[in-house]
FISE-537941 format. One record per residue: residue number from 1; residue in one letter; x, y, z of N, C-alpha, C in turn. Coordinates in Angstrom, 2 decimals. Example, Ala and Ser with C-alpha at 12.3 -4.5 7.8 and 13.67 -1.06 7.14 Angstrom:
<papas>
   n res    n_px    n_py    n_pz   ca_px   ca_py   ca_pz    c_px    c_py    c_pz
   1   A   13.19   -5.69    7.80   12.30   -4.50    7.80   13.20   -3.30    7.80
   2   S   12.85   -2.25    7.08   13.67   -1.06    7.14   12.90    0.03    7.87
</papas>
This chain:
<papas>
   n res    n_px    n_py    n_pz   ca_px   ca_py   ca_pz    c_px    c_py    c_pz
   1   M  110.68   89.82   77.57  112.05   90.09   77.53  112.66   91.11   79.00
   2   Y  113.48   91.09   79.35  114.05   91.68   80.44  114.46   93.22   79.75
   3   D  114.08   93.99   80.26  114.61   95.71   79.75  115.73   95.96   81.06
   4   S  116.77   95.92   80.44  117.94   96.13   81.36  117.99   97.51   81.77
   5   T  117.47   98.47   81.27  117.52   99.73   81.50  116.08  100.32   82.26
   6   A  115.13   99.24   82.46  114.10   99.89   83.00  114.41  100.71   84.60
   7   W  115.78   99.81   85.70  115.28  100.09   86.93  115.86  101.50   86.68
   8   T  116.56  102.35   85.77  116.94  103.56   86.28  115.84  104.52   86.02
   9   L  114.49  104.00   85.73  113.38  105.04   85.85  112.57  105.16   87.19
  10   V  113.20  104.39   88.14  112.25  103.93   89.54  112.55  105.10   90.24
  11   D  113.80  105.78   89.90  114.26  106.98   90.81  112.92  108.08   90.52
  12   E  112.25  107.87   89.44  111.25  109.42   89.00  110.62  109.45   89.65
  13   G  109.56  107.96   90.54  108.44  107.98   91.24  108.94  108.03   92.46
  14   W  109.98  107.13   92.81  110.19  106.84   94.65  111.32  107.76   94.94
  15   G  112.01  108.41   94.38  113.15  109.52   94.68  112.90  110.81   94.84
  16   R  111.26  110.87   94.19  111.22  112.53   93.86  111.00  113.12   95.33
  17   R  110.17  111.84   96.39  110.14  113.08   97.63  110.51  111.54   98.38
  18   A  111.91  111.48   98.40  112.45  110.54   99.26  112.77  110.69  100.86
  19   V  112.33  111.95  101.29  112.75  112.49  102.65  111.08  112.32  103.23
  20   D  110.44  112.46  102.74  108.58  112.22  102.68  108.49  110.67  103.26
  21   F  109.16  110.14  102.10  109.39  108.16  102.30  109.97  108.19  103.40
  22   A  110.87  108.68  103.43  111.80  107.74  104.95  111.40  108.23  105.91
  23   T  110.65  109.54  106.29  110.32  110.04  107.33  108.43  109.73  108.10
  24   L  107.65  109.90  106.87  105.98  109.65  107.11  105.69  108.39  106.47
  25   S  106.36  107.75  105.35  105.37  106.85  105.24  106.61  104.84  105.49
  26   E  107.89  105.01  105.53  108.61  103.96  106.17  108.70  103.11  107.11
  27   P  108.50  104.47  108.17  108.19  103.96  109.88  107.41  103.18  110.26
  28   G  106.11  103.06  109.33  104.83  101.97  109.57  105.11  100.79  108.86
  29   N  106.70  100.62  108.49  107.11   99.38  107.82  107.60   98.55  109.04
  30   C  107.69   99.02  110.20  108.75   98.54  111.51  108.19   97.33  111.87
  31   R  107.10   96.88  111.91  106.68   95.93  112.42  106.86   94.28  111.38
  32   E  106.84   94.72  109.97  107.49   93.72  109.12  108.58   93.54  108.94
  33   Y  109.21   94.75  109.31  110.86   94.43  109.50  111.23   93.75  110.11
  34   V  111.19   94.08  111.42  111.37   93.22  112.41  110.87   91.88  112.93
  35   A  109.68   91.19  111.95  109.30   89.68  112.30  110.24   89.14  111.19
  36   V  110.25   89.88  109.82  111.42   88.76  108.97  112.74   88.78  109.75
  37   H  113.25   89.72  110.36  114.37   89.56  111.10  114.21   88.62  111.88
  38   Q  113.48   88.83  112.98  112.80   87.34  113.91  113.11   85.96  113.53
  39   H  111.89   86.05  112.06  111.95   85.17  111.61  113.39   83.96  111.15
  40   L  114.06   85.35  110.36  115.30   84.39  109.93  116.71   84.23  110.90
  41   G  116.39   84.90  112.45  117.15   84.81  113.56  118.54   85.44  113.28
  42   I  118.44   86.95  112.39  119.05   87.71  112.21  119.78   88.20  113.24
  43   G  121.40   88.21  113.54  122.19   88.41  114.61  123.89   88.70  114.36
  44   D  124.42   88.29  115.56  125.92   88.75  115.19  126.46   87.87  114.40
  45   G  127.47   87.94  113.29  127.89   87.25  112.75  127.52   87.31  111.13
  46   D  125.95   87.76  111.46  125.45   87.74  109.99  126.12   88.55  108.81
  47   R  126.42   88.45  107.51  126.08   89.51  106.68  125.20   89.23  105.86
  48   L  124.43   90.72  106.17  122.70   90.52  105.62  122.87   91.90  104.49
  49   L  122.30   91.20  102.94  122.11   91.89  102.18  120.36   92.56  101.87
  50   D  120.14   93.78  102.00  118.77   94.16  101.97  118.45   94.45  100.08
  51   I  117.91   94.04   99.27  117.47   94.69   98.01  116.07   95.16   98.15
  52   A  116.21   96.30   97.48  114.89   97.61   97.45  115.21   97.88   98.45
  53   C  116.02   98.58   99.17  115.94   98.73  100.59  115.90   99.93  100.83
  54   G  115.85  100.85   99.37  114.66  102.03   99.93  115.43  103.01  100.81
  55   A  115.18  103.89  101.48  115.85  104.65  102.51  116.11  103.79  103.84
  56   G  116.75  102.77  103.92  117.84  102.17  104.59  116.81  101.77  105.87
  57   L  116.03  101.71  106.23  114.93  101.21  107.80  115.63  100.56  107.87
  58   A  115.10   99.41  107.25  115.46   97.97  107.23  116.71   97.51  107.66
  59   L  117.65   98.02  107.14  119.47   97.92  107.31  119.50   98.41  108.36
  60   E  119.21   99.78  108.91  119.37  100.11  110.59  118.70   98.77  111.31
  61   L  117.80   98.47  111.06  117.24   97.64  112.16  117.89   96.28  112.11
  62   A  118.37   95.22  111.09  118.81   94.47  110.74  120.87   94.73  111.71
  63   A  121.09   95.51  111.70  122.20   96.34  112.28  122.41   96.43  113.61
  64   A  121.13   96.90  114.10  120.96   97.08  115.93  120.63   95.73  116.15
  65   R  120.61   94.38  115.40  120.61   92.73  115.89  122.24   92.64  115.75
  66   G  122.94   92.96  115.29  124.38   92.79  115.15  125.00   92.29  113.48
  67   A  124.05   92.23  112.67  124.64   92.29  111.72  125.35   93.49  110.69
  68   E  126.05   92.95  109.71  127.21   93.51  109.09  126.12   93.75  107.62
  69   I  125.59   94.93  107.66  124.94   95.27  106.31  125.31   95.84  105.32
  70   A  124.51   95.42  104.04  124.49   96.12  102.71  123.41   96.14  101.89
  71   G  123.19   96.93  100.99  122.14   97.33  100.48  121.90   97.91   99.61
  72   I  120.59   98.01   98.44  121.13   98.02   97.10  119.79   98.60   96.44
  73   D  119.51   99.63   96.08  118.40  100.39   95.50  118.44  100.82   94.17
  74   A  117.24  101.22   93.44  117.06  102.09   92.14  117.20  102.76   92.27
  75   S  116.98  103.41   93.59  116.57  105.28   93.36  118.14  106.02   94.20
  76   P  118.70  106.64   93.33  120.10  106.94   94.44  119.64  108.10   95.15
  77   R  117.71  109.14   95.02  117.55  109.61   96.35  117.06  109.00   97.57
  78   L  116.92  107.77   97.57  116.67  107.07   98.31  117.90  106.42   99.31
  79   V  118.68  105.93   98.87  119.79  105.31   98.65  120.88  106.40   99.33
  80   A  120.92  107.74   98.80  121.40  108.87   99.58  120.77  108.98  101.24
  81   V  119.14  108.79  101.36  118.91  108.85  102.86  119.51  107.42  103.53
  82   A  119.72  106.50  103.01  120.03  104.88  103.42  121.68  105.09  104.20
  83   R  122.20  105.97  103.46  123.93  106.17  103.25  123.88  107.27  104.72
  84   D  122.85  108.09  104.69  123.04  109.06  105.85  122.56  108.24  107.30
  85   R  121.67  107.36  106.98  121.22  106.48  108.47  122.35  105.40  108.55
  86   S  122.91  105.07  107.71  124.22  103.93  108.23  125.18  104.15  107.23
  87   P  126.36  105.41  107.50  127.05  105.65  107.21  128.64  104.36  106.85
  88   G  128.53  103.45  107.08  129.40  102.90  107.12  128.91  101.57  106.61
  89   A  127.76  101.16  105.56  127.54  100.32  105.52  127.30  100.46  104.15
  90   D  127.77   99.16  103.28  127.45   98.81  101.98  126.39   98.69  100.75
  91   I  125.97  100.22  100.88  124.72  100.59  100.11  125.03  101.35   98.77
  92   R  124.18  100.54   97.65  124.68  101.10   96.32  123.25  101.21   95.65
  93   V  123.68  102.06   94.48  122.70  102.43   93.72  122.72  101.26   92.52
  94   G  121.79  100.47   92.06  122.12   99.64   91.16  120.75   98.95   90.72
  95   D  120.76   97.75   90.11  119.75   96.67   89.57  119.72   95.28   90.32
  96   M  118.33   95.18   91.07  118.62   93.99   91.44  118.63   92.83   90.50
  97   H  118.64   92.76   89.34  119.07   91.93   88.55  120.27   91.64   88.29
  98   D  120.90   92.11   88.77  122.60   92.24   88.20  122.99   93.14   89.46
  99   L  123.05   92.01   90.44  123.81   92.62   91.71  125.22   92.46   91.76
 100   P  125.88   93.90   92.46  126.97   93.78   91.96  128.44   92.82   93.10
 101   W  127.72   91.70   93.55  128.77   91.62   94.89  128.91   89.80   94.30
 102   D  130.08   89.40   94.75  130.52   88.14   94.19  129.26   87.16   94.60
 103   D  129.68   86.24   93.97  129.19   84.81   94.15  129.49   84.48   96.02
 104   A  128.19   84.02   96.43  128.12   83.18   97.88  128.59   84.46   98.72
 105   S  128.37   85.86   98.66  128.59   86.75   99.63  127.91   87.24  101.16
 106   F  126.69   86.60  101.03  126.14   86.68  101.92  125.31   85.67  102.74
 107   D  125.30   85.68  104.39  124.40   85.02  104.69  123.01   85.18  104.87
 108   A  122.46   86.03  104.90  120.94   86.35  104.31  120.68   87.57  103.54
 109   V  119.61   86.85  103.26  119.34   88.05  101.88  117.72   88.85  102.18
 110   T  117.08   89.85  102.67  116.07   90.09  102.18  115.66   90.74  101.54
 111   S  114.33   91.42  101.54  113.29   92.35  100.48  112.16   92.00  100.69
 112   F  111.69   93.66  101.16  110.33   93.88  101.45  109.63   94.80  100.64
 113   R  108.82   94.16  100.40  107.92   94.34   99.10  108.60   94.70   98.13
 114   G  109.93   94.71   97.63  110.55   94.55   96.69  111.01   93.84   95.00
 115   V  110.60   92.46   95.63  110.81   91.39   94.73  109.55   91.18   94.35
 116   W  109.09   91.45   93.04  107.27   90.93   92.98  107.48   90.10   91.99
 117   G  105.97   89.40   91.61  105.81   88.83   90.06  105.96   89.24   88.84
 118   T  106.51   90.28   88.78  107.23   90.71   87.52  108.72   91.39   87.64
 119   T  109.36   90.72   88.95  110.73   90.56   88.54  111.17   89.59   89.25
 120   P  110.67   88.10   88.56  111.31   86.92   89.18  112.79   87.14   88.85
 121   I  113.48   87.03   88.03  114.69   87.02   87.71  115.50   87.40   89.26
 122   A  114.62   88.21   89.66  115.77   88.66   90.63  116.19   87.78   91.70
 123   L  115.35   86.87   91.84  115.48   85.43   92.54  116.71   84.84   92.14
 124   Q  117.18   84.63   90.94  118.43   84.25   90.58  119.56   84.43   91.19
 125   E  119.61   85.84   91.10  120.53   86.89   91.61  120.55   86.30   93.49
 126   I  119.66   86.51   93.80  119.65   86.38   95.32  120.36   84.84   95.62
 127   H  119.88   83.91   95.20  120.75   82.55   95.21  122.15   82.66   94.98
 128   R  122.45   83.39   94.24  123.87   83.33   93.44  124.35   83.79   94.60
 129   V  124.34   85.17   94.88  125.27   85.77   96.22  124.77   85.31   97.66
 130   L  123.72   84.46   97.56  123.59   83.63   99.31  124.66   82.65   98.98
 131   K  125.16   82.54  100.10  125.89   81.21  100.40  125.59   79.92  100.87
 132   P  126.07   78.96  100.37  125.36   77.81  100.71  124.85   77.87  102.06
 133   G  123.42   77.65  102.16  122.88   77.24  103.69  122.38   78.44  104.53
 134   G  122.46   79.54  103.53  121.67   80.89  103.60  120.69   81.27  103.47
 135   R  120.42   82.15  104.24  118.82   82.31  104.57  118.03   83.66  103.75
 136   V  116.65   83.55  103.46  116.33   84.56  102.33  115.04   84.86  103.27
 137   G  114.43   85.77  103.22  113.33   86.63  103.78  112.80   87.54  102.91
 138   L  111.51   87.16  102.16  110.70   88.20  101.00  109.47   88.61  101.56
 139   T  108.97   89.97  101.45  107.50   89.62  101.78  107.06   90.62  100.67
 140   V  105.65   90.32  100.05  104.81   90.96   99.67  103.52   90.97  100.06
 141   W  102.27   92.05   99.18  101.04   92.18   99.72  100.37   90.93   99.47
 142   G   99.40   90.64  100.44   98.75   89.24  100.23   97.33   90.13  100.06
 143   H   96.18   89.68  100.81   94.89   89.53  100.17   94.83   91.15  100.46
 144   I   94.87   92.01   99.47   94.49   93.25   99.82   92.81   93.79  100.39
 145   K   92.30   92.82   99.40   90.43   93.40   99.01   90.41   92.90  100.58
 146   K   90.27   92.05  101.08   89.91   91.34  102.56   90.83   92.38  103.77
 147   S   91.40   93.02  103.70   92.24   93.39  104.52   91.33   94.56  104.85
 148   P   91.44   94.67  106.49   90.73   96.07  107.34   91.29   97.20  106.42
 149   G   92.59   97.40  106.31   93.40   98.61  105.68   93.19   99.11  104.07
 150   A   92.43   98.04  103.35   92.30   98.13  102.29   92.28   99.78  101.48
 151   W   91.38  100.44  102.27   91.36  101.79  101.73   92.57  102.36  101.62
 152   A   93.30  102.46  102.46   95.14  103.15  102.53   95.94  102.98  100.80
 153   L   95.44  102.02  100.06   95.48  101.95   98.84   95.11  102.08   97.92
 154   G   93.94  102.23   98.13   92.51  102.59   97.28   92.94  103.65   96.27
 155   P   93.86  104.78   96.88   94.09  105.87   95.88   95.66  105.61   94.59
 156   F   95.57  104.18   95.14   96.97  103.75   93.67   96.10  103.63   92.50
 157   R   94.53  103.22   92.58   93.66  102.82   91.63   93.55  104.12   90.63
 158   L   94.01  105.11   90.83   93.60  106.12   90.09   94.48  106.36   88.78
 159   A   95.27  105.60   88.91   96.23  105.68   87.75   95.66  104.74   86.63
 160   A   96.32  105.34   85.46   95.75  104.64   84.33   95.55  103.11   84.18
 161   P   94.72  102.68   83.59   94.45  101.27   83.42   95.43  100.30   83.51
 162   P   96.22  100.64   82.26   97.18  100.12   82.08   98.51   99.61   83.28
 163   K   98.55  100.97   83.99   99.16  100.85   85.40   98.84  100.23   86.41
 164   V   97.49   99.89   86.70   96.89   99.68   87.33   96.84   97.95   87.24
 165   D   97.00   97.21   85.62   97.14   96.08   85.57   98.28   95.95   85.93
 166   N   99.68   96.09   85.42  100.43   95.82   85.97  100.89   95.80   87.40
 167   Q  100.15   96.80   88.44  100.02   96.75   89.86   99.50   95.35   90.17
 168   R   98.24   95.08   89.62   98.33   93.31   89.94   98.74   92.31   89.75
 169   D   99.58   92.72   88.27  100.40   91.70   88.06  101.70   91.19   89.30
 170   M  102.30   92.40   89.61  103.19   92.61   90.66  102.81   91.92   92.33
 171   V  101.35   92.09   92.84  101.09   91.35   93.82  100.58   90.11   93.73
 172   S  100.57   89.44   92.20  100.43   88.47   92.63  101.25   87.10   93.20
 173   L  102.34   87.31   93.21  103.12   86.49   94.01  102.62   86.29   95.52
 174   G  101.65   86.75   95.70  101.12   87.01   97.13   99.76   85.36   97.31
 175   R   99.82   85.43   95.96   98.65   84.55   95.79   98.81   82.74   96.09
 176   P   98.02   82.28   96.90   98.44   80.86   97.54   99.05   80.06   96.79
 177   G  100.84   79.76   96.72  101.18   78.77   96.14  101.95   79.41   95.09
 178   A  102.06   80.70   94.79  102.15   81.61   93.84  104.13   81.58   94.38
 179   G  104.10   82.04   95.46  105.75   82.76   95.92  106.38   80.81   96.32
 180   E  105.91   80.25   96.62  106.49   78.79   97.06  106.61   78.38   95.49
 181   E  105.89   78.23   94.69  106.17   77.72   92.93  107.64   78.57   92.75
 182   L  107.78   80.02   92.80  108.99   80.83   92.20  110.36   80.08   93.06
 183   L  110.20   80.19   94.71  111.46   80.16   95.09  111.96   78.73   94.84
 184   E  111.28   77.99   94.86  111.28   76.04   94.65  112.25   76.45   93.32
 185   K  111.62   77.11   92.31  112.03   77.17   90.85  113.37   77.68   90.33
 186   F  113.68   78.46   91.52  115.13   78.74   91.32  116.35   78.35   92.54
 187   G  115.94   77.50   92.96  116.71   76.26   94.06  116.52   76.48   95.28
 188   F  115.51   77.52   95.38  115.55   77.49   97.20  115.09   76.52   97.21
 189   T  115.18   76.11   99.16  114.50   74.61   99.68  113.75   75.37  101.03
 190   G  112.92   74.16  101.63  111.97   74.66  102.76  111.62   76.00  102.77
 191   V  110.83   76.17  101.54  110.15   77.24  101.13  109.08   77.13  103.00
 192   R  108.80   78.68  103.27  107.47   78.82  104.24  106.88   79.71  103.98
 193   R  105.44   79.82  104.35  104.87   81.10  104.07  103.95   81.30  104.95
 194   V  104.38   82.77  106.01  104.32   83.14  106.96  103.63   84.59  107.14
 195   T  102.64   84.79  107.87  101.99   86.09  107.65  102.86   87.31  108.37
 196   V  102.69   88.17  108.31  103.24   89.01  108.40  102.91   90.59  109.08
 197   P  102.75   91.01  110.23  102.10   92.87  110.68  102.61   93.58  109.84
 198   F  101.54   94.02  109.52  101.32   95.40  108.81  100.84   96.14  108.82
 199   A  101.06   97.63  109.38   99.92   98.68  109.76  100.75   99.83  109.75
 200   W   99.50  100.50  108.72  100.17  102.07  108.33   99.44  102.72  109.75
 201   E  100.29  103.83  110.29   99.34  104.95  111.43   99.52  106.09  111.09
 202   F   98.78  106.90  110.82   98.85  108.66  110.60   98.32  109.30  111.56
 203   A   98.43  110.85  111.73   98.22  111.29  112.60   96.80  111.86  112.21
 204   D   96.88  112.51  110.53   95.32  112.85  110.31   95.26  112.81  108.44
 205   P   94.26  112.94  108.19   94.16  112.52  106.32   95.55  113.53  106.11
 206   A   95.77  114.44  106.24   96.30  115.42  105.61   98.04  114.70  105.09
 207   T   98.10  114.01  106.17  100.02  113.50  107.13   99.86  111.98  106.05
 208   Y   98.70  111.79  105.93   98.67  110.42  104.76   98.18  110.66  103.67
 209   A   98.10  111.78  103.06   98.03  111.81  101.60   99.20  112.30  101.61
 210   R   99.87  112.75  102.33  101.55  112.98  101.80  102.62  112.06  102.14
 211   A  102.39  111.09  102.77  102.81  110.00  102.92  102.46  109.28  101.44
 212   L  101.36  108.74  101.32  100.92  108.05  100.23  101.73  108.37   99.00
 213   A  102.03  109.68   98.88  102.33  110.49   97.51  103.78  110.19   97.48
 214   S  104.39  110.02   98.23  106.17  109.53   98.40  106.16  108.36   97.82
 215   T  105.62  107.29   97.50  105.63  106.42   97.08  105.32  106.36   95.53
 216   G  106.32  105.04   94.91  105.87  104.75   93.51  104.68  104.75   92.78
 217   P  103.71  103.81   93.41  102.20  103.76   92.95  101.24  104.98   92.67
 218   A  101.81  105.70   93.85  100.78  106.96   93.84  101.41  108.13   92.63
 219   Y  102.76  107.89   92.37  102.82  108.64   91.70  102.68  107.94   89.70
 220   E  102.17  107.18   89.95  101.99  106.84   88.67   99.81  107.20   89.06
 221   A   99.46  107.22   89.86   97.97  108.27   89.91   98.29  109.16   89.76
 222   I   99.47  110.01   89.89   99.83  111.59   89.55   99.75  111.74   88.48
 223   Q  100.57  111.53   87.86  100.64  111.00   86.50   99.41  111.42   86.05
 224   N   98.35  110.51   86.12   97.03  110.56   85.40   96.30  111.20   85.65
 225   I   96.31  112.05   87.00   95.10  112.95   87.56   96.14  113.95   88.05
 226   G   97.14  114.36   88.60   97.58  115.04   88.61   97.71  115.40   90.32
 227   E   98.65  115.89   90.81   99.08  116.58   92.51   97.69  116.45   93.16
 228   D   97.16  117.62   92.78   95.90  118.29   93.38   95.00  117.32   93.97
 229   A   94.51  116.52   92.53   93.46  115.73   92.52   93.61  114.38   93.51
 230   F   95.23  114.07   93.07   95.27  112.96   93.95   95.31  112.99   95.74
 231   A   96.28  114.10   95.92   96.16  114.29   97.54   94.22  114.66   97.70
 232   A   93.64  115.42   97.10   92.14  115.29   97.77   91.84  114.30   97.74
 233   A   91.92  113.05   96.89   91.01  111.74   96.83   91.45  110.60   98.09
 234   A   93.11  111.41   98.43   93.28  110.73   99.79   92.64  110.93  100.89
 235   I   92.77  112.48  100.59   92.48  113.06  102.14   90.70  112.95  102.19
 236   E   90.02  112.41  101.22   88.60  112.19  101.39   88.71  110.77  101.66
 237   A   89.24  110.10  101.02   89.42  108.38  102.12   89.79  108.35  103.33
 238   A   90.68  109.17  104.09   91.24  109.25  105.25   90.18  109.73  105.85
 239   T   89.55  110.61  105.70   88.43  111.73  106.52   87.38  110.69  107.04
 240   E   86.83  109.80  106.30   85.97  108.85  106.47   86.43  107.68  107.57
 241   R   87.64  107.61  107.70   88.61  106.50  108.41   88.57  107.16  109.92
 242   T   88.24  108.51  110.46   89.20  109.02  111.51   88.22  108.96  112.32
 243   R   89.24  108.64  113.59   88.27  108.18  114.81   88.97  109.04  115.89
 244   A   88.15  109.38  117.13   88.42  110.58  117.93   89.30  109.80  118.73
 245   G   90.79  110.60  118.96   91.46  110.60  120.06   92.33  109.36  119.42
 246   L   92.14  108.67  118.23   93.23  107.49  117.61   93.83  107.94  116.64
 247   P   94.95  107.65  116.37   95.16  107.81  115.11   94.68  106.74  113.84
 248   L   94.54  107.46  112.53   94.48  106.40  111.06   95.01  105.50  111.44
 249   R   94.40  104.69  111.25   94.93  103.10  111.44   94.73  102.10  109.67
 250   A   95.59  101.68  109.29   95.75  100.55  107.86   96.33   99.12  108.24
 251   S   95.57   98.30  108.91   96.46   97.03  108.61   95.92   96.25  107.29
 252   V   96.82   96.28  106.51   96.81   95.31  105.36   97.14   93.55  105.36
 253   D   97.05   92.97  104.80   97.78   91.98  105.13   98.94   91.26  103.86
 254   V  100.17   90.92  104.52  101.20   90.82  104.39  101.91   89.70  104.26
 255   V  102.65   89.08  103.30  102.76   87.54  103.23  104.59   87.76  103.33
 256   G  104.76   86.64  103.57  106.34   86.72  104.03  106.78   85.35  103.49
 257   Y  107.74   85.23  102.70  108.47   83.61  102.16  109.73   83.60  102.98
 258   L  109.80   82.58  103.63  111.26   82.00  104.14  111.85   81.17  103.15
 259   A  113.17   80.82  103.00  113.55   79.85  102.85  115.14   79.86  102.93
 260   R  115.84   78.78  101.97  117.79   78.41  102.38  117.66   78.33  101.25
 261   K  119.16   78.79  100.58  119.59   77.81   99.60  120.22   76.59  100.02
 262   E  120.36   75.31   99.46  121.06   74.20  100.10  122.26   74.36  100.07
 263   A  122.42   73.81  101.63  124.18   73.96  101.46  124.71   72.96  100.76
</papas>
């Protein structure tokens, strides 16, 4: 059963280091954002909603393509950053399972690793707020274990076993056929699965550790082993990956799903 208050807990993990996330972690997502906007053909005249918009970098990039932007996130502290970046945009704090916009309000909806296998009902709301013929673009983690940058997500597994199990359930949407089946279940058509470029880059192990600690899954690990132990584990993992004269780089498999609401 869906817990209608669960979204209010998101800020505890994702919002506690909102500025670190916005400046150290989120910029590494640019390739992902740009690729999906390109696939969707975002441009002048599009009214776009980004779900789980975080600190709002994807919204900024959509606006640079000419879109009229709106966003929603469960973290008030991340939304404060997003509003600072895009002062004229309609960016709200709220639950993606109960979107505060009317039916058929948007030409396009995106969510970058914000809708998971554990939150499928969000797709019902996405379908509702899209105009007939509207486009949707979602991304999820793909095959992490086979990714060259899998090491960068390793410290998340220091969370308590039930949290690690939930992380595994969340990323299940990236499995072959899973996203296609779910989107079709909620009435989307023309579903396509695409590979989306993704790479984090960091100047040094300490910067990587600080960036990682700003994320929700890292907070789950920190709750289990403490701030200092998490930082030490992250720095140790990254130190093994340092390269003279080059940044730390972690390329991770990200899957994109593109679809439409039937016209």
